[in-house]
C-alpha positions as CSV (number, residue, x, y, z in Angstrom):
1,M,-31.4,-5.6,14.0
2,I,-28.6,-7.1,11.9
3,I,-27.0,-9.9,13.8
4,G,-23.3,-9.5,14.3
5,T,-23.1,-5.7,14.0
6,G,-25.9,-4.5,16.3
7,L,-26.8,-1.9,13.6
8,S,-30.3,-1.4,12.4
9,R,-31.4,-2.2,8.9
10,A,-31.8,1.5,8.1
11,T,-28.3,2.3,9.4
12,V,-26.7,-0.5,7.3
13,S,-28.6,0.7,4.2
14,S,-27.4,4.2,4.7
15,L,-23.7,3.1,5.2
16,I,-23.9,0.8,2.1
17,G,-25.4,3.7,0.1
18,E,-22.5,6.0,1.1
19,L,-19.9,3.3,0.2
20,A,-21.7,2.8,-3.2
21,D,-21.7,6.5,-3.8
22,R,-17.9,6.5,-3.3
23,G,-17.5,3.6,-5.6
24,L,-16.2,1.2,-2.9
25,V,-18.9,-1.5,-3.3
26,S,-20.9,-2.8,-6.1
27,E,-23.7,-5.3,-6.6
28,Y,-22.9,-8.6,-8.3
29,A,-24.9,-11.3,-10.1
30,Q,-27.4,-13.2,-7.9
31,P,-28.2,-16.9,-7.9
32,A,-31.7,-18.0,-8.9
33,A,-34.1,-17.4,-6.0
34,D,-35.1,-20.6,-4.1
35,S,-38.0,-18.9,-2.4
36,P,-40.6,-16.4,-3.4
37,G,-40.1,-12.7,-2.7
38,R,-37.4,-10.2,-3.5
39,P,-33.9,-11.8,-3.2
40,P,-31.4,-10.1,-0.9
41,T,-28.9,-7.7,-2.6
42,R,-25.4,-9.1,-2.8
43,L,-22.5,-6.8,-2.5
44,A,-18.7,-7.0,-3.1
45,L,-15.8,-4.6,-2.6
46,N,-15.3,-2.8,-5.9
47,R,-11.9,-3.7,-7.3
48,A,-11.8,-0.6,-9.4
49,A,-11.9,1.5,-6.2
50,G,-8.3,0.8,-5.5
51,L,-5.4,-1.7,-5.6
52,A,-2.4,-2.0,-3.4
53,I,1.2,-3.1,-4.1
54,A,3.1,-5.1,-1.5
55,V,6.8,-5.7,-1.5
56,D,8.7,-8.1,0.8
57,V,12.5,-7.7,1.0
58,G,14.1,-10.6,2.8
59,V,17.7,-11.8,3.4
60,R,17.4,-14.3,0.6
61,H,14.4,-13.2,-1.5
62,V,12.3,-10.4,-2.8
63,A,8.5,-10.8,-3.3
64,V,5.9,-8.6,-4.8
65,A,2.1,-8.9,-4.8
66,V,-0.8,-6.8,-6.1
67,G,-4.1,-7.0,-4.1
68,D,-7.5,-5.4,-4.1
69,L,-9.5,-3.8,-1.3
70,S,-10.7,-7.2,0.1
71,R,-7.0,-8.2,0.4
72,S,-7.4,-10.7,-2.4
73,V,-4.1,-11.3,-4.2
74,L,-4.5,-10.7,-7.9
75,A,-0.8,-11.4,-8.9
76,E,2.3,-12.4,-7.0
77,R,5.9,-13.0,-7.8
78,W,8.8,-14.4,-5.7
79,V,12.5,-14.2,-6.7
80,P,15.1,-16.1,-4.6
81,L,18.4,-14.2,-4.1
82,P,21.7,-15.2,-2.5
83,Q,22.4,-14.0,1.1
84,G,24.3,-10.7,0.9
85,H,22.8,-9.8,-2.4
86,S,23.5,-6.2,-3.5
87,A,20.8,-3.6,-2.8
88,E,21.2,-2.3,-6.3
89,R,20.4,-5.6,-7.8
90,G,17.6,-6.2,-5.4
91,M,15.9,-2.9,-6.1
92,H,16.1,-3.5,-9.8
93,I,14.4,-6.9,-9.3
94,V,11.7,-5.2,-7.1
95,M,10.9,-2.6,-9.8
96,R,10.8,-5.2,-12.6
97,S,8.6,-7.5,-10.4
98,I,6.1,-4.7,-9.8
99,E,5.8,-4.1,-13.5
100,T,5.2,-7.9,-14.1
101,T,2.6,-8.3,-11.3
102,L,0.7,-5.2,-12.3
103,A,0.5,-6.5,-15.9
104,E,-0.6,-9.9,-14.7
105,A,-3.3,-8.3,-12.5
106,E,-4.4,-6.2,-15.5
107,A,-4.1,-3.2,-13.2
108,D,-4.3,0.4,-14.4
109,R,-2.1,2.9,-12.7
110,D,-5.0,5.1,-11.6
111,Q,-6.3,2.1,-9.6
112,I,-3.3,1.9,-7.3
113,V,-3.8,3.4,-3.9
114,G,-0.3,2.9,-2.5
115,A,2.6,0.6,-1.8
116,A,3.9,-1.0,1.4
117,I,7.4,-2.4,1.7
118,S,8.4,-5.0,4.2
119,I,12.1,-5.1,5.1
120,A,13.9,-7.5,7.5
121,A,15.3,-4.7,9.7
122,P,14.2,-2.3,12.4
123,I,12.5,0.7,10.7
124,A,12.0,4.2,11.9
125,P,8.2,4.8,11.5
126,D,8.6,8.5,10.8
127,S,11.2,8.3,8.0
128,G,11.2,4.7,6.9
129,R,15.0,4.5,7.3
130,L,16.7,1.3,8.6
131,L,17.5,1.8,12.2
132,V,20.2,-0.9,11.9
133,P,21.5,-0.6,8.3
134,G,23.9,-3.5,8.7
135,V,21.1,-6.1,8.9
136,L,20.6,-5.6,5.1
137,P,23.8,-4.0,3.9
138,G,23.2,-1.3,1.3
139,W,19.4,-1.3,1.5
140,N,17.8,2.0,2.0
141,G,14.1,1.9,2.8
142,P,13.3,5.6,1.9
143,A,15.2,5.3,-1.4
144,L,13.2,2.2,-2.5
145,A,9.9,3.8,-1.3
146,E,10.8,7.0,-3.2
147,Q,11.6,5.1,-6.4
148,I,8.3,3.2,-6.3
149,G,6.4,6.3,-5.5
150,R,8.0,8.3,-8.2
151,T,7.6,5.6,-10.8
152,W,3.9,4.9,-10.2
153,G,2.9,8.2,-8.7
154,I,1.7,6.7,-5.4
155,P,2.5,7.1,-1.7
156,A,4.7,4.3,-0.4
157,A,5.6,3.3,3.2
158,V,8.3,1.1,4.7
159,E,7.7,-1.3,7.6
160,N,9.6,-4.0,9.6
161,D,8.9,-7.5,8.3
162,A,7.9,-9.0,11.7
163,N,5.5,-6.2,12.3
164,L,3.8,-6.9,9.0
165,G,3.9,-10.6,9.7
166,A,1.9,-9.8,12.9
167,L,-0.5,-7.6,10.9
168,G,-1.0,-10.2,8.2
169,E,-1.7,-13.0,10.7
170,S,-4.0,-10.8,12.8
171,V,-6.1,-9.7,9.8
172,A,-6.2,-12.9,7.8
173,A,-5.8,-15.8,10.1
174,S,-7.2,-14.8,13.6
175,P,-10.5,-13.5,14.8
176,Q,-10.7,-9.7,14.4
177,G,-9.2,-7.7,17.3
178,Q,-7.2,-10.6,18.9
179,D,-3.9,-9.6,20.5
180,L,-1.3,-11.5,18.6
181,L,2.5,-12.0,18.7
182,Y,4.2,-13.0,15.5
183,V,7.6,-14.6,16.1
184,K,9.8,-14.8,13.0
185,V,12.5,-17.4,13.6
186,A,14.8,-17.3,10.6
187,S,18.4,-16.1,10.1
188,R,17.7,-14.0,13.1
189,V,14.8,-13.7,15.6
190,G,12.2,-11.0,15.3
191,L,8.8,-10.2,16.9
192,G,5.8,-8.3,15.7
193,I,3.0,-7.2,18.1
194,A,-0.5,-6.7,16.8
195,F,-3.0,-5.3,19.3
196,G,-6.6,-5.1,18.0
197,S,-5.4,-5.6,14.4
198,G,-3.0,-2.7,14.7
199,I,0.8,-2.8,15.0
200,Y,2.5,-1.8,18.2
201,R,5.9,-0.2,17.4
202,G,7.0,1.5,20.6
203,R,8.4,5.0,21.0
204,D,11.2,4.8,18.4
205,G,10.2,1.8,16.4
206,Y,12.3,-0.7,18.2
207,A,9.4,-2.7,19.8
208,G,9.7,-6.4,19.1
209,E,13.5,-6.8,19.2
210,L,13.1,-10.2,20.9
211,G,16.3,-11.4,19.3
212,H,18.3,-9.0,21.5
213,V,16.9,-10.1,24.8
214,T,19.8,-11.4,26.8
215,S,19.8,-15.2,27.0
216,D,23.2,-15.6,28.6
217,P,25.0,-12.6,30.1
218,D,28.3,-14.4,29.8
219,G,27.7,-15.4,26.2
220,P,29.4,-14.2,23.0
221,Q,29.1,-10.6,21.8
222,C,26.3,-9.9,19.4
223,W,26.6,-7.5,16.4
224,C,24.3,-5.2,18.4
225,G,27.0,-4.7,21.1
226,R,25.3,-6.8,23.8
227,R,26.4,-10.2,25.0
228,G,24.4,-13.5,24.8
229,C,21.5,-12.2,22.7
230,L,18.7,-14.8,22.1
231,E,19.2,-14.8,18.3
232,L,22.8,-16.0,18.8
233,Y,21.3,-19.2,20.0
234,A,17.8,-19.4,18.5
235,G,18.4,-17.8,15.0
236,A,19.7,-19.9,12.1
237,E,22.9,-17.7,11.7
238,G,23.7,-18.2,15.4
239,M,23.1,-21.9,15.2
240,L,25.4,-22.2,12.2
241,A,28.1,-20.2,14.0
242,R,27.9,-22.4,17.1
243,L,28.2,-25.5,14.9
244,A,31.2,-23.9,13.1
245,A,32.9,-23.3,16.4
246,R,32.6,-27.1,17.0
247,G,34.3,-27.7,13.6
248,I,31.0,-28.6,11.9
249,R,30.5,-26.6,8.7
250,I,26.9,-26.4,7.4
251,D,26.3,-24.1,4.4
252,D,22.7,-22.9,4.9
253,V,19.5,-23.2,6.8
254,N,18.0,-25.9,4.6
255,E,21.0,-28.2,5.3
256,L,20.7,-27.4,9.0
257,I,17.0,-28.5,9.0
258,L,17.8,-31.6,7.0
259,R,20.5,-32.7,9.3
260,A,18.3,-32.0,12.4
261,E,15.5,-34.1,10.8
262,G,18.1,-36.8,10.1
263,G,19.1,-37.1,13.8
264,D,22.6,-35.6,13.6
265,A,23.5,-35.5,17.3
266,D,25.6,-32.3,17.2
267,V,23.0,-30.4,15.2
268,L,20.2,-31.6,17.5
269,A,22.1,-30.4,20.5
270,V,22.5,-26.9,19.1
271,V,19.0,-26.7,17.8
272,G,17.5,-28.1,21.0
273,D,19.4,-25.5,23.1
274,G,18.2,-22.7,20.9
275,T,14.6,-23.7,20.8
276,R,14.5,-24.1,24.6
277,R,15.9,-20.6,25.1
278,L,13.3,-19.3,22.6
279,A,10.6,-21.1,24.5
280,R,11.6,-19.5,27.8
281,S,11.6,-16.1,26.3
282,L,8.2,-16.6,24.9
283,G,6.9,-17.8,28.2
284,A,8.1,-14.6,29.8
285,L,6.4,-12.5,27.0
286,A,3.2,-14.4,27.5
287,L,3.2,-13.4,31.2
288,V,3.9,-9.8,30.5
289,L,1.7,-9.2,27.4
290,N,-1.0,-11.8,27.8
291,P,-1.6,-12.3,24.1
292,S,-4.4,-14.4,22.7
293,V,-2.2,-16.0,20.0
294,I,1.5,-16.6,19.5
295,A,2.2,-17.5,15.8
296,L,5.6,-18.8,14.8
297,G,6.9,-18.0,11.3
298,G,10.2,-18.0,9.4
299,E,12.4,-20.6,7.9
300,L,13.1,-22.5,11.1
301,T,9.4,-23.4,11.5
302,A,10.3,-26.2,9.0
303,L,11.9,-27.9,12.1
304,G,8.3,-28.8,13.0
305,P,8.1,-30.5,16.4
306,L,11.8,-29.8,17.2
307,L,10.7,-26.1,17.4
308,L,7.1,-26.2,18.3
309,D,7.2,-28.9,21.1
310,P,9.5,-27.0,23.4
311,V,7.4,-23.8,22.9
312,H,4.2,-25.7,23.6
313,A,5.7,-27.3,26.7
314,E,6.9,-23.9,28.1
315,L,3.6,-22.0,27.3
316,A,1.6,-24.8,29.0
317,T,3.2,-23.8,32.3
318,V,2.0,-20.2,32.1
319,P,-0.4,-20.0,35.1
320,F,-2.7,-17.2,33.9
321,G,-4.3,-17.0,30.4
322,A,-1.9,-19.2,28.4
323,P,-2.1,-18.2,24.7
324,V,-2.8,-20.4,21.7
325,V,0.5,-21.3,20.1
326,R,0.6,-22.3,16.5
327,A,2.7,-22.1,13.3
328,S,1.9,-19.2,11.1
329,A,-1.2,-19.8,9.0
330,L,0.3,-17.7,6.2
331,G,3.7,-19.3,6.1
332,P,6.3,-17.3,4.2
333,R,3.6,-15.0,2.8
334,A,2.8,-13.5,6.2
335,S,4.8,-10.3,5.8
336,L,3.7,-9.8,2.2
337,M,0.1,-10.2,3.2
338,G,0.7,-7.8,6.1
339,A,2.1,-5.2,3.6
340,L,-1.2,-5.4,1.6
341,A,-3.2,-5.0,4.8
342,L,-1.1,-2.0,5.9
343,V,-2.2,0.1,2.9
344,L,-5.8,-0.4,4.0
345,S,-5.5,-0.4,7.8
346,E,-3.1,2.6,8.2
347,S,-4.3,4.9,5.4
348,N,-3.0,7.9,7.3
349,R,0.5,6.9,6.4
350,F,-0.2,7.4,2.7
351,T,-0.4,11.1,1.7
352,D,-2.9,10.5,-1.1
353,Q,-5.9,9.1,0.6
354,S,-8.6,9.9,-1.9
355,C,-9.0,6.3,-2.8
356,V,-8.5,4.7,0.6
357,P,-11.5,3.9,2.6
């Protein structure tokens, strides 16, 4: 028996033979044998069997990567953009960046299996449209997917960035099959849920809207129409707005983090209140969902202990099956890596599946 799979040697040989016949695996050069006898055959996923394009559209950036079937990144490009950038400009940068990364990866068009697009907004799984278009004004998920698909002759899918962050973390940074929550704490607050290395989206695609859980029923009105939503306190935009209401103007997230690290009392008061509210919400989630891991990503993770310590303290009080809490192992690349993984893990979403295992 083969340790780790429970499959017999004959079954493994048969499966490997089938993959080789389909061109998905190939043998590679073997090191000199240290012992007599026939050396074992070494195999690798065949790059020529298919490549994937990943696109990450954020509030202040676009990123593009090209990867192979083993999820190895062959080329990657990040372009910073101002908050509120026009969708037209952003889409132009995406298309140009795809051309650049494909050239850097020395990829042929007929190698490309599909493209997955990460967007910082709730996404309708069936159509790819933004369920809340105002989150990224002017951006249209289906339009970008259609443009990419038409230009390179490939299927393209659109997915929420936190969902892809969860998938990326689950596939690349956690033991296979662990239930994992990915919490993106950036301009706003998002949640991706990965159960068994698959994304949980809910009935209409709204699963994971942690930022709109009520933190204070008497609080200010959120853009979603509810009052006292968590992201008004724990998201960077909410923190900056609360400081502005005190007469303290801070221009961006980086300055917020620097002033918190520098011990600014007003900033620490707002940041501390927001992180404690986030921690309480995550404690409730841990009791309801019982995940193995909670991974924190997004720009505000740069706060370090100011963010992580309250979360650790709250999760330590969970009486049953407290999860492991950690910063994202993939950092800002989590959603981009999740987009690469989506092409391989949800091949049914791509109409041309001839090259997808």
